[in-house]
N, C-alpha and C positions, 0 to 999 in steps of 0.2 A: 478754133476748138483745140487749144493747146493741151488741155488735160487728156483728151482723147488720144492725141498723137503719142504721148508717152506710153500709155497702156497698150496701144496697138503694137508699138515696137516691142514691148515686153512679150506679148503673145506670139508675135512672129518669131521671136528668139527661142521660145520654148517649143514652138511647133503646135499648131492647132489639132494635130492628129493624136496628141498625147491623151492618155486615159484620165490623168489626174494632174493637178498642179497645186503647188503651195504658194499662197499669196502672202508674202512677207511685207513688212513696212517698206523695205528698200525696193521691192518689186512694184509696189503700188504707188508710193509717194515719190515724185520726181525730185531729184537734186542735181545741181550743176556739178561738174567735175572740179571746178574751183570758183571761188567767189569773184565777182566782177565789180568794178567801180560803180558807185551809185550815180546815175545820170538823170538830171532833172531839166535838161535843155528844152525838151518839148513842153514841159509844164510851164516854164517861164514864157515860152513862145505863145502858148495858149492864153495865158493871162494877159499878155500884151495885145494879142489879137482881139480879145474880147474887151479891151480897154478897161480892165478892172485892176485890182491890186490884191496882193495876198502876202502874208508873212510866211516864208518858206524856211523851215529849220531842219537841217540834217540831224538825225537822232541816232545815237548809239546806246544800246542797252546790253549790259552783260547779264547773261542768264545764269541759272543755277549750275550749269556745267562749265561756266567760265567762257562760253562762246559769246562773241560780240554780234548782236543782231543790229542790222542797219535799216533805216527807213527815213520817212519824212513826216514832220508835223506841219500842217498847213492851216493857216487861219485867214479866212476870207472876211471882207467887211460885213459888219452887223450880223454875225452868225446867230442862227436860231437853235442850233443843236451841236452837240459834240458827237462825232462818229468815229468809232474804232473799227477799221476795216480789216477783215480776214479774207485774203484773196483765195482764188481757186488754186488747184495744183498747177505747177509750172506757170506761174503768173507773177514774175518779178516786177517790182515797181518801175524800174528803169524802162521797161517795155510797155508800160501801161499808164504813162503820165496823163493821158486824156481822160481816163476814168477818175483819177483823183481830182482833176480839174472839174469834171462834170459834177462830182459830189460837192465840191467847194462852192459851186454856184447855187446851191440850194437856198441860202448860203449856210456854210457850216465850218466848224473846226474839224480837221480830220487827222487821224494818226494811222499810217500805213507802214507796217514793218515787214520786210522780207522774212519768210520762214528760214530757220537755220538750214544752211546748205543750198539756199536758193538766192539767186541774184547777188546782192552785196553782203549778205550775212555769212558768217563763218560756219563751217561744216564740222559735224561730229564724226568721229571714227566709225561709229555705228548708229544708224538711224533708229530712233525710237518715237513712235506716235505719242507715247506718254510724255516724253520730253517736250514735244511740240505743244501738247495740251498744257503743260506747265508754263511754257513760253507764252501761250495765249493769255493766261492769268497774269503773268508778269507784265505783259504789254498793257493789259487793262489797268493794272495798278499804276503804271507809269503815266498813262493818259489821265487818270484821276488827279495826278499831281501837277499836271501842266495846263489842263483845260479849265474853263470857267465853270465852277461848281454850281452857279446859278442856272445854267442851261441843262436841259435833259441830255442824258448820255445814251446813245444807241450803239449796240454792237451789230455790225452788218457782215454777214458771211455770204460769200459767193461760191457756188459749186462745193468742192471739198471743204472750203472755208466755212460753209454753213454748219458743218459739224462742230468746228472749233468755236464759232460764235455761240452755238447752242450750249456747248460745254461751259463757256463763260457765263451765259445766262443762268445756268443751273448753280453756279458757284459764287456769283458776284451780284451786288445790288445795281441792276441796270434799270433804265427807264423805258427801254423799248428794244425789240429784237426784229431785225430784218433778215430774211432768208431769201436769197436770190439764186434760183436754179437749184433748189435743195434736193438731196437724195434721201432715201429711207435707210438703206443699208448697202454695204459694199458689194455683196453678191448681185443684187439687182442692178446696181450702177454699172458693174463690169458687163453684165448681160446686155444692157442697153448700148454700151459703148462699142462692144464687139458682138454684133448680132449672131454671127456664126458660132459664137462661143458655146452656147447651150447644146448645140447639135454635135459639137466636135469633142467636147471634154465631158467625160461621164461624172467627174466629181471635182470639187474644189475645196481645198483646205485653207481656211483663213487663219493667219497668225492671230493669237488671242487679242493683241492690241488692235488689229485691223477689224476683227469680228465685233469688237465693242464700239466701232464707229457707227452707231445707230442713233438717228435723230428722234424717231417717234417716241421712244421711252422718255426722252428729256421733255418733249413737248406735252406729254401727258401729265407732267407735273408743273410746267411753267405756266404761271397764271398772269403774267404781265402782258402789256400790249405787244401784239405780234402782227407784222405785215410780211406776207409772202408774195414774191413776184416771180414769174416764169414766162419764157417765150412761148407763144402759141405753136411755133415750129421747132421747139426744142426736142430733139430726139435722144439726147443724152440723159436729161432729167425731165421727162415729159410732164405736161400740166397735170396729168392724173396723179402723179406722185405728190405734188404740192397740194392738190385737192384732198387727197387721203390724209396727209399730215395735218392739214387745216381742220378737217372734220374731226380728228381725234385729239386735237390740241385742247388743253384745259382752259386756255385763255378765253375770257368772255369779250375781250377787246381785240378781235382778230379780223383780218381782211386779206383777201387774195386778189392779186391783179394778174390777169393773163394778157400779156402784151402782144397785140396782133403782129404777125409777120416776123417776130423776133426769134432768133435761134439761140442756142446755148451761149451764155456770157455776152449777149448783145442787148439785154433788156434796157440798160441805162442810156442807150443811144436814142431811145424813144422819148418824145416829149410827153406822151401819155404817162410813161413810167415816172418821169420827173414830177409831173403834176400830182400823181398819186403819192409820191414820196413826200411832197410838201404837205399834202393833206394829212398824211400819217403824222408828220412832225407837229402840225397844228393841233391834231387830236390829243397829243400828249399834254398840252397845256390845259385841257378840259378835264383831266383826271384828278 
């Protein structure tokens, strides 16, 4: 539960006895002190262990700020879909090779880039959520240039990444949207992550960029295929949040999977989740 750990540290630092706090982008969104080399050792090991093959390409994208974003493009045999993956907060690729491999076995082409200031990607002097939103669009455009255009393209967001994936869905021509452990708004997310928060702090002021990180308004206008999945035991983004988002989404091609016994960020470990993912991909060819 890496996203939780970062915010818990933040709240301990300010003291839960305070009367009010300001939630700035740098307070909410985790960044490393310095970028780290990209490591795909466990990805290659997983590919060998499963006796499969995959084309693994290290990718560098220079964003509008001049920062270099780093990640991996992976192509598995006979892919059925292109997936652009937007990870959760504090979720560098180097520490999550197993998730990329799991997605690859769908089978799929995948692009996973570390956010600026996370993992292998360069860091700005001042963090901006708007800049990360711009990066999300840039990453999508890059993927469109390297992946097979004959295949459907899905944007998949996990946790905090569910907002950036939704933002891409609102601004780019995608074939499907996958939201994994999605949240509604940052205030509710923080309250779920730090249960004692609501009783200890009388008010919370969100920075405008943080306040705008709301998924429900986007889904009320997104009419494309939508699949939401969430762990039945997820206490950070409980199933009720995904159900509410689903109920109010404009899409007529929407489905929700509540994965038994899964906690936050653990959905894709389930064979049930992978079977539902394949079913969602298959449904795209029927549209």
